[in-house]
Legacy VTK file of the C-alpha trace (Angstrom):
# vtk DataFile Version 3.0
C-alpha trace
ASCII
DATASET POLYDATA
POINTS 414 float
21.665 41.617 6.280
19.432 42.702 3.394
16.387 44.452 4.882
14.133 42.848 2.253
14.985 39.354 3.490
14.352 40.552 7.038
10.937 41.856 5.992
10.131 38.473 4.473
11.112 36.738 7.707
8.991 39.192 9.696
6.088 38.489 7.350
6.492 34.761 7.988
6.327 35.408 11.722
3.094 37.366 11.241
1.756 34.532 9.104
2.498 32.068 11.918
0.732 34.275 14.454
-2.223 34.681 12.106
-2.600 30.898 11.819
-2.662 30.626 15.604
-5.168 33.480 15.850
-7.448 31.674 13.407
-7.329 28.623 15.662
-8.348 30.874 18.608
-5.313 29.912 20.653
-4.834 33.309 22.303
-7.478 32.837 24.982
-5.552 31.765 28.099
-2.717 33.611 29.789
-0.280 30.729 29.345
-1.287 30.390 25.710
-0.775 34.106 25.067
2.638 33.985 26.751
3.615 30.998 24.607
2.485 32.661 21.407
4.039 36.043 22.167
7.381 34.690 23.405
8.223 31.223 22.076
7.016 31.767 18.503
8.863 35.082 17.930
11.997 33.686 19.593
11.986 30.768 17.135
12.197 33.339 14.346
14.865 35.357 16.129
17.086 32.266 16.205
16.433 31.669 12.514
17.428 35.254 11.813
20.773 34.640 13.520
21.486 31.730 11.162
20.480 33.346 7.870
23.903 34.457 6.636
25.693 31.173 7.405
26.853 29.415 4.224
27.352 25.658 4.097
29.264 23.734 1.464
25.955 22.447 0.097
24.967 26.008 -0.735
28.365 27.022 -2.104
28.936 23.913 -4.205
25.419 23.139 -5.418
22.483 25.468 -4.759
24.409 28.643 -5.555
25.647 27.071 -8.802
22.133 26.026 -9.824
20.752 29.506 -9.219
23.573 31.072 -11.200
22.926 28.662 -14.079
19.278 29.700 -14.115
20.288 33.356 -13.970
22.750 33.023 -16.851
20.262 31.222 -19.091
17.241 33.249 -18.044
14.605 32.006 -15.607
12.332 30.432 -18.234
14.990 29.181 -20.634
16.985 27.824 -17.715
14.087 25.581 -16.696
14.225 24.057 -20.153
17.844 22.982 -19.766
19.372 20.267 -17.656
21.449 21.989 -14.989
24.861 20.517 -14.328
25.066 18.442 -11.131
21.414 19.141 -10.211
19.642 16.001 -9.033
16.590 17.803 -7.615
13.254 17.548 -9.339
11.975 20.592 -11.208
9.332 21.846 -8.709
12.145 23.064 -6.446
13.847 24.625 -9.460
10.736 26.720 -10.066
11.439 28.464 -6.767
15.144 28.799 -7.556
14.234 30.288 -10.924
12.225 33.016 -9.194
15.079 33.597 -6.754
17.494 33.975 -9.691
15.733 37.146 -10.897
15.570 38.769 -7.460
18.089 41.418 -6.396
18.120 39.959 -2.876
21.084 37.764 -1.913
20.253 34.228 -3.080
21.105 32.507 0.198
18.633 34.606 2.179
15.757 33.837 -0.172
16.595 30.132 -0.226
16.413 30.080 3.560
13.311 32.282 3.745
11.578 29.815 1.441
12.374 26.909 3.753
11.322 28.927 6.806
7.941 29.621 5.207
7.417 25.883 4.902
8.560 25.482 8.527
5.410 27.447 9.370
3.313 25.201 7.116
4.847 22.201 8.896
3.871 23.623 12.268
0.316 24.333 11.102
-0.130 20.837 9.655
1.216 19.262 12.858
-1.167 21.393 14.909
-4.137 20.313 12.789
-3.213 16.637 13.117
-2.924 16.968 16.897
-6.313 18.688 16.933
-7.879 15.727 15.153
-6.195 13.198 17.432
-6.787 14.892 20.790
-9.167 17.847 20.565
-6.898 19.710 22.998
-6.075 23.381 22.360
-3.076 23.183 24.683
-1.626 20.254 22.734
-2.336 21.958 19.420
-0.370 25.011 20.508
2.390 22.786 21.895
2.693 20.995 18.566
2.935 24.278 16.643
5.617 25.700 18.928
7.604 22.465 19.227
7.822 21.998 15.467
9.275 25.491 15.085
11.736 24.762 17.896
12.612 21.228 16.788
16.399 21.321 16.259
16.351 19.357 13.012
13.686 21.687 11.570
15.431 24.861 12.677
18.878 23.756 11.498
17.683 22.255 8.219
16.323 25.415 6.664
17.668 28.470 8.445
21.230 27.195 8.995
21.850 24.481 6.401
19.730 26.081 3.664
18.100 22.765 2.791
14.509 22.358 1.593
13.318 19.248 3.440
10.576 21.307 5.059
8.873 21.572 1.646
8.381 17.879 0.945
7.682 17.204 4.642
5.042 19.957 4.764
3.147 18.366 1.889
3.556 14.948 3.552
2.044 16.187 6.827
-0.736 17.929 4.910
-1.418 14.639 3.118
-1.729 12.835 6.458
-3.945 15.548 7.928
-6.253 15.627 4.907
-6.805 11.872 4.813
-7.576 11.851 8.536
-9.973 14.743 7.881
-11.769 12.678 5.202
-10.484 14.586 2.181
-8.805 11.731 0.323
-8.368 13.330 -3.119
-6.591 16.357 -1.653
-4.509 14.039 0.514
-3.269 12.053 -2.474
-2.560 15.315 -4.324
-0.390 16.531 -1.432
1.379 13.170 -1.303
2.194 13.556 -5.009
3.536 17.074 -4.409
5.663 15.771 -1.548
7.279 13.174 -3.811
7.588 15.659 -6.668
9.795 17.883 -4.502
11.958 15.129 -3.013
12.076 11.385 -3.408
12.194 11.050 0.396
8.448 11.653 0.309
8.036 7.969 -0.548
8.989 6.960 2.996
5.439 7.436 4.276
3.580 6.326 1.118
3.145 2.642 2.134
0.502 3.744 4.638
-1.783 4.529 1.702
-2.133 0.789 1.159
-3.702 0.549 4.612
-5.851 3.569 3.860
-7.044 1.854 0.716
-7.880 -1.353 2.600
-9.834 0.555 5.248
-11.756 2.675 2.764
-10.157 5.957 3.805
-9.243 6.380 0.154
-10.859 4.769 -2.895
-9.211 3.257 -5.943
-10.257 6.267 -8.023
-8.265 8.562 -5.745
-5.044 6.765 -6.656
-5.180 8.284 -10.130
-4.841 11.746 -8.593
-1.223 10.930 -7.762
0.150 10.528 -11.324
-2.024 13.392 -12.548
-0.618 15.842 -9.991
2.928 14.570 -10.464
2.712 15.087 -14.228
1.233 18.561 -13.729
4.155 19.438 -11.455
6.708 18.793 -14.222
4.748 20.281 -17.138
6.076 23.874 -16.789
9.613 22.564 -17.275
8.434 20.444 -20.219
6.898 23.518 -21.839
10.192 25.333 -21.231
12.048 22.666 -23.211
12.911 19.723 -20.933
12.034 16.252 -22.164
8.825 14.804 -20.716
10.222 11.258 -20.406
13.479 12.603 -19.008
11.653 14.331 -16.158
9.203 11.493 -15.616
12.096 9.085 -15.042
14.360 11.541 -13.216
14.270 9.666 -9.914
14.990 6.336 -11.602
18.103 7.806 -13.187
19.173 9.485 -9.952
19.000 6.242 -7.989
21.602 4.800 -10.330
24.066 7.569 -9.444
23.767 7.661 -5.642
27.142 6.041 -5.080
28.299 2.816 -3.502
28.274 3.965 0.116
25.853 2.043 2.300
25.514 4.889 4.766
26.142 8.638 4.520
26.106 9.884 8.133
22.705 8.302 8.705
21.500 6.513 11.843
20.394 3.541 9.760
20.906 -0.152 10.382
24.131 0.109 8.383
25.633 2.192 11.188
25.259 -0.846 13.471
26.598 -3.660 11.332
30.012 -4.835 10.315
29.485 -5.834 6.700
33.120 -6.235 5.765
32.494 -9.819 4.653
29.891 -8.670 2.096
30.226 -6.493 -0.948
28.368 -3.183 -0.809
26.131 -4.338 -3.622
25.122 -7.509 -1.778
24.593 -5.644 1.495
22.434 -3.061 -0.295
20.264 -5.787 -1.794
19.805 -7.352 1.629
18.663 -3.977 2.986
16.134 -3.545 0.182
14.762 -7.056 0.764
14.510 -6.385 4.511
12.637 -3.151 3.814
10.163 -5.044 1.641
9.538 -7.627 4.363
9.259 -4.906 7.004
6.506 -3.182 5.018
4.784 -6.482 4.183
4.969 -7.521 7.836
3.376 -4.271 8.986
0.621 -4.649 6.399
-0.119 -8.184 7.580
0.048 -7.198 11.253
-2.405 -4.324 10.917
-4.783 -6.287 8.715
-4.838 -9.378 10.958
-4.636 -7.784 14.406
-6.702 -4.633 14.031
-10.181 -4.983 12.664
-10.579 -1.284 13.439
-7.325 -0.215 11.813
-9.126 2.593 10.000
-9.066 4.689 13.171
-7.112 7.939 13.101
-4.514 7.103 15.740
-3.944 3.630 14.346
-3.224 4.959 10.876
-1.044 7.736 12.245
1.052 5.246 14.207
1.407 3.193 11.029
2.593 6.316 9.171
5.242 6.957 11.838
6.394 3.330 11.718
6.948 3.515 7.968
8.727 6.896 8.240
11.164 5.430 10.797
11.527 1.890 9.521
11.930 2.448 5.773
14.962 4.807 5.938
16.343 2.768 8.842
16.558 -0.366 6.692
17.297 1.033 3.243
20.889 1.450 2.024
22.462 4.710 0.821
20.585 6.875 3.351
21.873 10.391 4.101
21.996 12.496 7.252
18.684 14.291 6.643
16.549 11.319 5.664
14.849 10.945 9.061
13.429 14.470 8.822
9.854 13.248 8.376
10.290 10.700 11.172
11.424 13.562 13.453
8.133 15.330 12.864
5.802 12.343 13.066
7.307 11.086 16.330
7.124 14.603 17.768
3.398 14.679 16.983
3.012 11.260 18.600
4.822 12.514 21.707
2.517 15.529 21.961
-0.567 13.335 21.727
0.825 10.582 23.977
3.482 11.456 26.611
4.551 7.807 26.824
6.164 8.253 23.411
8.373 11.192 24.383
11.360 8.851 24.593
10.697 7.614 21.049
10.677 11.192 19.745
13.881 12.013 21.611
15.596 8.921 20.204
14.670 9.767 16.608
15.809 13.364 16.975
19.025 12.258 18.654
19.784 9.968 15.728
19.009 12.725 13.230
21.127 15.308 14.995
24.167 13.038 15.068
24.025 13.074 11.276
23.523 16.838 11.212
26.535 17.325 13.451
28.666 15.063 11.282
27.981 17.187 8.204
27.804 20.681 9.677
30.896 20.276 11.885
32.728 17.803 9.598
33.381 15.475 12.521
31.437 12.973 14.583
30.109 14.014 17.966
29.546 10.333 18.774
29.862 7.177 16.660
26.882 6.890 14.307
26.032 3.491 15.781
24.721 5.363 18.834
22.180 6.993 16.574
21.394 3.640 14.983
20.606 2.076 18.347
18.486 5.103 19.274
16.539 4.806 16.022
15.976 1.095 16.584
14.752 1.779 20.131
12.312 4.396 18.799
10.975 1.932 16.248
10.448 -0.704 18.954
8.761 1.802 21.292
6.245 2.869 18.643
5.602 -0.775 17.732
4.998 -1.711 21.377
2.736 1.294 21.920
0.734 0.360 18.840
0.451 -3.266 19.941
-0.580 -2.535 23.538
-2.787 0.512 23.427
-4.702 0.786 20.168
-8.117 -0.849 19.735
-8.278 -4.303 18.194
-11.913 -4.546 17.193
-15.375 -3.093 17.581
-15.302 0.687 17.148
-14.180 1.688 13.644
-12.939 5.014 14.927
-10.333 5.456 17.626
-11.761 7.747 20.309
-9.775 10.945 20.803
-7.576 11.299 23.822
-9.184 13.404 26.580
-9.192 17.099 25.760
-7.423 19.451 28.131
-8.923 22.680 29.308
LINES 1 415
414 0 1 2 3 4 5 6 7 8 9 10 11 12 13 14 15 16 17 18 19 20 21 22 23 24 25 26 27 28 29 30 31 32 33 34 35 36 37 38 39 40 41 42 43 44 45 46 47 48 49 50 51 52 53 54 55 56 57 58 59 60 61 62 63 64 65 66 67 68 69 70 71 72 73 74 75 76 77 78 79 80 81 82 83 84 85 86 87 88 89 90 91 92 93 94 95 96 97 98 99 100 101 102 103 104 105 106 107 108 109 110 111 112 113 114 115 116 117 118 119 120 121 122 123 124 125 126 127 128 129 130 131 132 133 134 135 136 137 138 139 140 141 142 143 144 145 146 147 148 149 150 151 152 153 154 155 156 157 158 159 160 161 162 163 164 165 166 167 168 169 170 171 172 173 174 175 176 177 178 179 180 181 182 183 184 185 186 187 188 189 190 191 192 193 194 195 196 197 198 199 200 201 202 203 204 205 206 207 208 209 210 211 212 213 214 215 216 217 218 219 220 221 222 223 224 225 226 227 228 229 230 231 232 233 234 235 236 237 238 239 240 241 242 243 244 245 246 247 248 249 250 251 252 253 254 255 256 257 258 259 260 261 262 263 264 265 266 267 268 269 270 271 272 273 274 275 276 277 278 279 280 281 282 283 284 285 286 287 288 289 290 291 292 293 294 295 296 297 298 299 300 301 302 303 304 305 306 307 308 309 310 311 312 313 314 315 316 317 318 319 320 321 322 323 324 325 326 327 328 329 330 331 332 333 334 335 336 337 338 339 340 341 342 343 344 345 346 347 348 349 350 351 352 353 354 355 356 357 358 359 360 361 362 363 364 365 366 367 368 369 370 371 372 373 374 375 376 377 378 379 380 381 382 383 384 385 386 387 388 389 390 391 392 393 394 395 396 397 398 399 400 401 402 403 404 405 406 407 408 409 410 411 412 413
């Protein structure tokens, strides 16, 4: 193991502890024990995974970094890299990695682990807004770092889903904290790193209706997105090419309706339909799902601008959209994993929903990482559907329907 990568990992641990110290979460004996044992152990496990190479790294990420290295870090950003379907913000990081003497794989994973910490901090801040409980804030921070899909995604698999998800959680936190412009900027950064950031974007329509964001804030999104691609444009890439990158990528995703994902397509026998027809049905169902949620919140909840109401809506979109869409992959419920975990921390009645989502995600992880199915993917599909129903029922039965425009926080714990 390269000592420089180990130093970076140690620095990320210190950064995590510093964030907790700033929140003054070292006061009680139980809290100190949690911080001084569970948090470092989460990094020890990540350290054990650092040298593991997956086929994704060998066949794709390693090739992209080498292409950037061969062309030069700046010139490489100005060229279209063979087989690379990631947007350029992630390539900026790979470009920096390409000029480092440290083994590429270790830096790729250290980058994702850094954003694991950002994920944990954002989750903690959201829980603080929703509950006011220091114990639940610390629980959220620790549980995110220990969440199997988070730990495996970056430190074992070498994937970068923690980056787009970190900006997504920051976007949710900032809008709940009444900083709408910064929230929209983070949402744009989330989408600029990975298209999966769009899964939670429909909730901004509700935020617009409730006045949590204004029409003028919407223009922040395209401005930030354009700024995120400009360095590559200055390096030589075509502006229109990068602006339409996701549109071109969606035309090359393949004909498969399901790629080890616990989506609705894992439950259905669609042999009587062509893949194209089945995909169109899924897209139409996704549209009606989103429209139905919009109508439900608008009609049923006069006080839908409350924090918990909007957060539940965000979780519903993050589960329901990838559940219904075709062509979903094994890692596409990553954001749903995190949002349902936060819900479970704030409301113990939703622990089962969080477990179901993570179970469905991990079946997909197992299928890729072990190259075999632990259980049929339909088990994950049923679990995901159950989680969606549980969050819907919780939202219907427990959140306020009128009167107070702000949901009161759950009781704080000493």
